[in-house]
NUZAVEX-504591 format. One record per residue: residue number from 1; chain; x, y, z of N, C-alpha, C in turn. Coordinates in steps of 0.001 Angstrom, whole numbers, plus 500000, padded with zeros to 6 digits. Layout:
! residues N
[doba NUM; "A"; [X; Y; Z]; [X; Y; Z]; [X; Y; Z]]
...
END
This chain:
! residues 157
[doba 1; "A"; [091687; 762346; 080758]; [090376; 762529; 081389]; [089362; 763026; 080343]]
[doba 2; "A"; [089759; 764016; 079543]; [088856; 764609; 078563]; [088509; 763602; 077474]]
[doba 3; "A"; [089485; 762781; 077086]; [089284; 761808; 076013]; [088113; 760907; 076274]]
[doba 4; "A"; [087899; 760474; 077525]; [086801; 759581; 077877]; [085448; 760191; 077551]]
[doba 5; "A"; [085262; 761469; 077933]; [084017; 762165; 077682]; [083729; 762295; 076213]]
[doba 6; "A"; [084782; 762632; 075477]; [084670; 762779; 074013]; [084238; 761468; 073371]]
[doba 7; "A"; [084851; 760370; 073871]; [084554; 759052; 073316]; [083081; 758685; 073607]]
[doba 8; "A"; [082646; 759003; 074843]; [081262; 758703; 075240]; [080271; 759476; 074353]]
[doba 9; "A"; [080603; 760745; 074114]; [079722; 761579; 073270]; [079637; 761018; 071853]]
[doba 10; "A"; [080776; 760561; 071337]; [080800; 760017; 069984]; [079950; 758748; 069902]]
[doba 11; "A"; [080060; 757914; 070939]; [079296; 756687; 070979]; [077794; 756974; 071049]]
[doba 12; "A"; [077411; 757940; 071908]; [076000; 758318; 072037]; [075479; 758881; 070706]]
[doba 13; "A"; [076299; 759646; 070033]; [075916; 760241; 068763]; [075690; 759146; 067717]]
[doba 14; "A"; [076524; 758102; 067720]; [076349; 756999; 066773]; [075051; 756238; 067081]]
[doba 15; "A"; [074798; 756026; 068375]; [073551; 755331; 068760]; [072322; 756115; 068298]]
[doba 16; "A"; [072379; 757439; 068482]; [071260; 758302; 068033]; [071032; 758201; 066539]]
[doba 17; "A"; [072152; 758199; 065782]; [072047; 758104; 064334]; [071417; 756772; 063904]]
[doba 18; "A"; [071820; 755680; 064565]; [071272; 754353; 064249]; [069765; 754327; 064550]]
[doba 19; "A"; [069368; 754936; 065702]; [067944; 754969; 066057]; [067146; 755787; 065033]]
[doba 20; "A"; [067707; 756918; 064611]; [067046; 757764; 063629]; [066800; 757006; 062322]]
[doba 21; "A"; [067846; 756246; 061903]; [067705; 755468; 060647]; [066632; 754410; 060787]]
[doba 22; "A"; [066587; 753776; 061966]; [065589; 752710; 062181]; [064183; 753299; 062194]]
[doba 23; "A"; [064018; 754473; 062834]; [062732; 755149; 062892]; [062268; 755521; 061477]]
[doba 24; "A"; [063218; 756060; 060688]; [062912; 756479; 059300]; [062452; 755277; 058505]]
[doba 25; "A"; [063132; 754144; 058673]; [062787; 752921; 057944]; [061397; 752442; 058307]]
[doba 26; "A"; [061050; 752480; 059619]; [059732; 752052; 060091]; [058651; 753006; 059572]]
[doba 27; "A"; [058955; 754325; 059532]; [057972; 755278; 059025]; [057700; 755039; 057538]]
[doba 28; "A"; [058740; 754590; 056812]; [058559; 754221; 055389]; [057609; 753032; 055268]]
[doba 29; "A"; [057761; 752041; 056200]; [056869; 750880; 056160]; [055415; 751304; 056409]]
[doba 30; "A"; [055231; 752201; 057380]; [053856; 752682; 057696]; [053259; 753364; 056452]]
[doba 31; "A"; [054075; 754150; 055759]; [053626; 754833; 054577]; [053207; 753856; 053467]]
[doba 32; "A"; [053999; 752777; 053282]; [053688; 751764; 052283]; [052369; 751058; 052640]]
[doba 33; "A"; [052193; 750757; 053932]; [050982; 750070; 054372]; [049742; 750961; 054181]]
[doba 34; "A"; [049909; 752269; 054433]; [048803; 753200; 054201]; [048437; 753256; 052714]]
[doba 35; "A"; [049480; 753209; 051841]; [049220; 753192; 050390]; [048407; 751960; 050014]]
[doba 36; "A"; [048755; 750837; 050624]; [048082; 749571; 050351]; [046603; 749684; 050778]]
[doba 37; "A"; [046347; 750307; 051948]; [045007; 750528; 052430]; [044207; 751369; 051450]]
[doba 38; "A"; [044854; 752422; 050918]; [044180; 753310; 049954]; [043784; 752555; 048681]]
[doba 39; "A"; [044698; 751637; 048250]; [044394; 750843; 047031]; [043191; 749921; 047295]]
[doba 40; "A"; [043105; 749373; 048511]; [041951; 748527; 048859]; [040668; 749358; 048839]]
[doba 41; "A"; [040748; 750583; 049359]; [039606; 751491; 049333]; [039084; 751667; 047902]]
[doba 42; "A"; [040045; 751907; 046998]; [039684; 752115; 045591]; [039029; 750857; 045028]]
[doba 43; "A"; [039561; 749697; 045378]; [039001; 748430; 044887]; [037575; 748256; 045408]]
[doba 44; "A"; [037372; 748490; 046714]; [036028; 748333; 047324]; [035064; 749279; 046635]]
[doba 45; "A"; [035515; 750531; 046439]; [034636; 751515; 045794]; [034216; 751030; 044390]]
[doba 46; "A"; [035185; 750489; 043660]; [034904; 749981; 042305]; [033907; 748829; 042366]]
[doba 47; "A"; [034139; 747888; 043294]; [033256; 746732; 043440]; [031845; 747181; 043768]]
[doba 48; "A"; [031723; 748196; 044635]; [030416; 748675; 045074]; [029643; 749363; 043933]]
[doba 49; "A"; [030393; 750083; 043073]; [029723; 750892; 042037]; [029546; 750142; 040724]]
[doba 50; "A"; [030387; 749159; 040432]; [030270; 748428; 039179]; [029127; 747416; 039222]]
[doba 51; "A"; [028636; 747085; 038061]; [027642; 746040; 037955]; [027885; 745239; 036682]]
[doba 52; "A"; [027234; 744106; 036584]; [027388; 743304; 035368]; [027053; 744137; 034159]]
[doba 53; "A"; [027905; 744104; 033126]; [027672; 744906; 031922]; [028421; 746236; 031940]]
[doba 54; "A"; [028966; 746640; 033087]; [029739; 747894; 033142]; [030996; 747795; 032280]]
[doba 55; "A"; [031400; 748925; 031721]; [032646; 748946; 030964]; [033746; 749472; 031890]]
[doba 56; "A"; [034846; 748742; 031887]; [036001; 749127; 032742]; [037267; 749213; 031908]]
[doba 57; "A"; [038271; 749923; 032471]; [039581; 749950; 031826]; [040468; 748993; 032592]]
[doba 58; "A"; [040999; 748031; 031901]; [041838; 747013; 032526]; [043310; 747358; 032279]]
[doba 59; "A"; [044099; 747541; 033364]; [045505; 747852; 033152]; [046245; 746610; 032604]]
[doba 60; "A"; [047056; 746844; 031573]; [047820; 745753; 030960]; [049288; 745821; 031413]]
[doba 61; "A"; [049639; 746883; 032164]; [051039; 747123; 032540]; [051643; 748157; 031623]]
[doba 62; "A"; [052700; 748784; 032080]; [053376; 749788; 031268]; [052447; 750941; 030881]]
[doba 63; "A"; [051511; 751293; 031742]; [050573; 752374; 031509]; [049698; 752175; 030271]]
[doba 64; "A"; [049438; 750928; 029910]; [048550; 750637; 028800]; [047258; 750033; 029360]]
[doba 65; "A"; [046118; 750431; 028804]; [044818; 749955; 029299]; [043965; 749429; 028166]]
[doba 66; "A"; [043037; 748595; 028510]; [042121; 747998; 027534]; [040707; 748153; 028070]]
[doba 67; "A"; [039750; 748519; 027205]; [038362; 748588; 027648]; [037752; 747175; 027657]]
[doba 68; "A"; [037068; 746863; 028704]; [036418; 745536; 028810]; [035082; 745682; 029490]]
[doba 69; "A"; [034254; 744671; 029264]; [032906; 744693; 029881]; [032931; 743667; 031031]]
[doba 70; "A"; [032319; 744094; 032171]; [032218; 743194; 033313]; [031191; 742122; 032973]]
[doba 71; "A"; [031653; 740860; 032915]; [030740; 739786; 032566]; [029820; 739425; 033718]]
[doba 72; "A"; [030427; 739353; 034947]; [029622; 738980; 036100]; [030248; 739609; 037351]]
[doba 73; "A"; [029560; 740574; 037949]; [030107; 741279; 039116]; [030248; 740324; 040319]]
[doba 74; "A"; [029569; 739177; 040248]; [029713; 738206; 041353]; [030792; 737179; 041083]]
[doba 75; "A"; [031720; 737505; 040182]; [032885; 736636; 039962]; [034136; 737485; 040128]]
[doba 76; "A"; [034383; 737923; 041332]; [035560; 738763; 041603]; [036650; 737877; 042169]]
[doba 77; "A"; [037821; 737919; 041562]; [038957; 737115; 042044]; [039740; 737947; 043045]]
[doba 78; "A"; [039807; 737496; 044315]; [040467; 738244; 045369]; [041676; 737426; 045855]]
[doba 79; "A"; [042805; 738100; 045961]; [043988; 737440; 046484]; [043808; 737185; 047982]]
[doba 80; "A"; [044136; 735986; 048414]; [044004; 735615; 049837]; [045370; 735611; 050519]]
[doba 81; "A"; [046426; 735920; 049739]; [047765; 735893; 050304]; [048426; 734552; 050015]]
[doba 82; "A"; [049732; 734484; 050179]; [050523; 733244; 049973]; [050223; 732648; 048600]]
[doba 83; "A"; [050095; 733482; 047564]; [049872; 733064; 046166]; [048537; 732359; 045948]]
[doba 84; "A"; [047593; 732512; 046888]; [046260; 731933; 046697]; [045258; 733040; 046360]]
[doba 85; "A"; [044274; 732705; 045519]; [043212; 733650; 045206]; [041913; 732864; 045144]]
[doba 86; "A"; [040813; 733543; 045356]; [039511; 732869; 045286]; [038510; 733735; 044556]]
[doba 87; "A"; [037612; 733088; 043851]; [036545; 733829; 043181]; [035425; 734029; 044186]]
[doba 88; "A"; [035025; 735309; 044339]; [034015; 735609; 045361]; [032943; 736503; 044772]]
[doba 89; "A"; [031732; 736435; 045365]; [030694; 737340; 044919]; [030898; 738702; 045574]]
[doba 90; "A"; [030214; 739706; 045074]; [030427; 741112; 045440]; [030578; 741340; 046952]]
[doba 91; "A"; [029588; 740937; 047728]; [029630; 741193; 049150]; [030794; 740530; 049875]]
[doba 92; "A"; [031033; 739254; 049529]; [032129; 738493; 050179]; [033489; 739130; 049815]]
[doba 93; "A"; [033616; 739553; 048560]; [034880; 740176; 048113]; [035170; 741442; 048950]]
[doba 94; "A"; [034122; 742225; 049191]; [034287; 743440; 049982]; [034691; 743090; 051408]]
[doba 95; "A"; [034029; 742075; 051990]; [034385; 741656; 053359]; [035848; 741228; 053436]]
[doba 96; "A"; [036247; 740423; 052453]; [037659; 739944; 052427]; [038629; 741138; 052375]]
[doba 97; "A"; [038322; 742108; 051536]; [039183; 743287; 051399]; [039226; 744098; 052703]]
[doba 98; "A"; [038045; 744243; 053330]; [037981; 744983; 054603]; [038805; 744287; 055701]]
[doba 99; "A"; [038785; 742941; 055672]; [039569; 742169; 056664]; [041069; 742429; 056435]]
[doba 100; "A"; [041448; 742518; 055141]; [042830; 742817; 054814]; [043216; 744191; 055407]]
[doba 101; "A"; [042283; 745138; 055278]; [042567; 746483; 055834]; [042710; 746437; 057331]]
[doba 102; "A"; [041881; 745633; 058027]; [041998; 745507; 059478]; [043358; 744927; 059857]]
[doba 103; "A"; [043815; 743943; 059096]; [045143; 743372; 059350]; [046227; 744431; 059138]]
[doba 104; "A"; [046073; 745249; 058125]; [047054; 746333; 057846]; [047031; 747327; 059007]]
[doba 105; "A"; [045839; 747642; 059513]; [045724; 748588; 060648]; [046474; 748045; 061866]]
[doba 106; "A"; [046329; 746742; 062117]; [047035; 746138; 063246]; [048528; 746224; 063058]]
[doba 107; "A"; [048983; 745960; 061833]; [050407; 746032; 061551]; [050922; 747442; 061715]]
[doba 108; "A"; [050161; 748408; 061235]; [050537; 749833; 061377]; [050605; 750213; 062854]]
[doba 109; "A"; [049642; 749764; 063665]; [049630; 750086; 065095]; [050876; 749483; 065763]]
[doba 110; "A"; [051218; 748261; 065376]; [052379; 747603; 065959]; [053671; 748361; 065618]]
[doba 111; "A"; [053783; 748771; 064343]; [054987; 749509; 063936]; [055060; 750858; 064628]]
[doba 112; "A"; [053908; 751543; 064768]; [053887; 752834; 065452]; [054327; 752669; 066903]]
[doba 113; "A"; [053953; 751548; 067543]; [054411; 751246; 068888]; [055912; 751141; 068946]]
[doba 114; "A"; [056492; 750454; 067944]; [057944; 750324; 067885]; [058608; 751686; 067718]]
[doba 115; "A"; [057994; 752542; 066870]; [058558; 753869; 066624]; [058567; 754651; 067934]]
[doba 116; "A"; [057455; 754586; 068690]; [057379; 755312; 069982]; [058479; 754869; 070943]]
[doba 117; "A"; [058689; 753541; 071025]; [059742; 753015; 071921]; [061108; 753551; 071494]]
[doba 118; "A"; [061361; 753538; 070182]; [062658; 754009; 069687]; [062831; 755501; 069973]]
[doba 119; "A"; [061745; 756263; 069853]; [061810; 757705; 070119]; [062117; 757964; 071598]]
[doba 120; "A"; [061490; 757169; 072476]; [061787; 757318; 073917]; [063238; 757000; 074219]]
[doba 121; "A"; [063737; 755929; 073584]; [065137; 755565; 073748]; [066054; 756675; 073266]]
[doba 122; "A"; [065649; 757266; 072129]; [066427; 758351; 071538]; [066472; 759552; 072478]]
[doba 123; "A"; [065312; 759905; 073119]; [065254; 761001; 074074]; [066191; 760756; 075253]]
[doba 124; "A"; [066207; 759494; 075747]; [067075; 759181; 076906]; [068533; 759354; 076513]]
[doba 125; "A"; [068916; 758907; 075317]; [070307; 759024; 074873]; [070689; 760499; 074718]]
[doba 126; "A"; [069770; 761311; 074188]; [070048; 762755; 074040]; [070308; 763366; 075405]]
[doba 127; "A"; [069514; 762948; 076384]; [069667; 763438; 077766]; [071062; 763082; 078298]]
[doba 128; "A"; [071461; 761837; 078090]; [072808; 761368; 078506]; [073881; 762182; 077816]]
[doba 129; "A"; [073709; 762453; 076535]; [074696; 763210; 075778]; [074837; 764632; 076336]]
[doba 130; "A"; [073691; 765229; 076700]; [073728; 766597; 077256]; [074467; 766599; 078581]]
[doba 131; "A"; [074200; 765597; 079405]; [074884; 765499; 080718]; [076390; 765325; 080529]]
[doba 132; "A"; [076752; 764454; 079597]; [078170; 764185; 079340]; [078874; 765465; 078855]]
[doba 133; "A"; [078166; 766243; 078027]; [078746; 767486; 077498]; [078933; 768505; 078637]]
[doba 134; "A"; [077943; 768596; 079522]; [078054; 769522; 080633]; [079218; 769142; 081549]]
[doba 135; "A"; [079374; 767853; 081805]; [080490; 767373; 082647]; [081815; 767751; 082018]]
[doba 136; "A"; [081931; 767560; 080700]; [083173; 767901; 080011]; [083465; 769402; 080136]]
[doba 137; "A"; [082414; 770215; 079969]; [082621; 771673; 080064]; [083082; 772047; 081479]]
[doba 138; "A"; [082463; 771418; 082488]; [082864; 771717; 083865]; [084327; 771328; 084113]]
[doba 139; "A"; [084692; 770168; 083597]; [086093; 769705; 083763]; [087059; 770698; 083116]]
[doba 140; "A"; [086687; 771161; 081910]; [087538; 772103; 081182]; [087672; 773402; 081985]]
[doba 141; "A"; [086550; 773873; 082542]; [086563; 775093; 083351]; [087492; 774921; 084541]]
[doba 142; "A"; [087370; 773795; 085216]; [088201; 773516; 086395]; [089689; 773509; 086019]]
[doba 143; "A"; [089986; 772884; 084894]; [091378; 772813; 084439]; [091916; 774212; 084138]]
[doba 144; "A"; [091071; 775037; 083502]; [091520; 776376; 083183]; [091742; 777178; 084451]]
[doba 145; "A"; [090831; 777032; 085421]; [090954; 777750; 086719]; [092236; 777321; 087435]]
[doba 146; "A"; [092514; 776000; 087397]; [093766; 775503; 088050]; [094972; 776118; 087368]]
[doba 147; "A"; [094955; 776151; 086050]; [096103; 776694; 085311]; [096272; 778187; 085638]]
[doba 148; "A"; [095155; 778920; 085683]; [095234; 780361; 085999]; [095727; 780531; 087437]]
[doba 149; "A"; [095218; 779644; 088331]; [095611; 779693; 089751]; [097120; 779535; 089901]]
[doba 150; "A"; [097678; 778565; 089171]; [099137; 778310; 089247]; [099907; 779513; 088749]]
[doba 151; "A"; [099412; 780045; 087616]; [100073; 781235; 087030]; [099991; 782426; 087978]]
[doba 152; "A"; [098909; 782567; 088700]; [098680; 783682; 089602]; [099714; 783667; 090717]]
[doba 153; "A"; [100057; 782513; 091261]; [101038; 782406; 092357]; [102374; 782986; 091939]]
[doba 154; "A"; [102757; 782707; 090700]; [104055; 783174; 090211]; [104087; 784661; 090090]]
[doba 155; "A"; [102977; 785300; 089752]; [102927; 786765; 089519]; [103030; 787559; 090828]]
[doba 156; "A"; [102664; 786944; 091956]; [102637; 787652; 093251]; [104027; 788158; 093643]]
[doba 157; "A"; [105069; 787474; 093294]; [106399; 787831; 093749]; [106915; 789098; 093150]]
END
């Protein structure tokens, strides 16, 4: 009888652990998407403040930079996704980047919705685990009382 309760608790505990890992993974995705949004903010700020003739530091990779002069602020190459990029003038480039941010916001909202659902599921499983544990404790108490009861009869004589 007791074995069943123990097994149920173990199963619920494994389900909780799986949900926790999934939630953690989704929270990591949200964090990465927020980082991407911050990078877009930095790009927009640079595009807004730079002008033709400005000197900029161009990253070459491996933490190496090169000073360069902006030849034409209205020739900004913006990635459009799926390995495509387009040359755009200042205002259009900013609009394109802001649209990317909106898409990221939608993705973040969607993932946060998934996280909420998983957290609700997790709360329900915790509730089930608590109930299972209480039932097991009650059964143990009853068994102990029965054993004491049997022993008590023998002592009366």
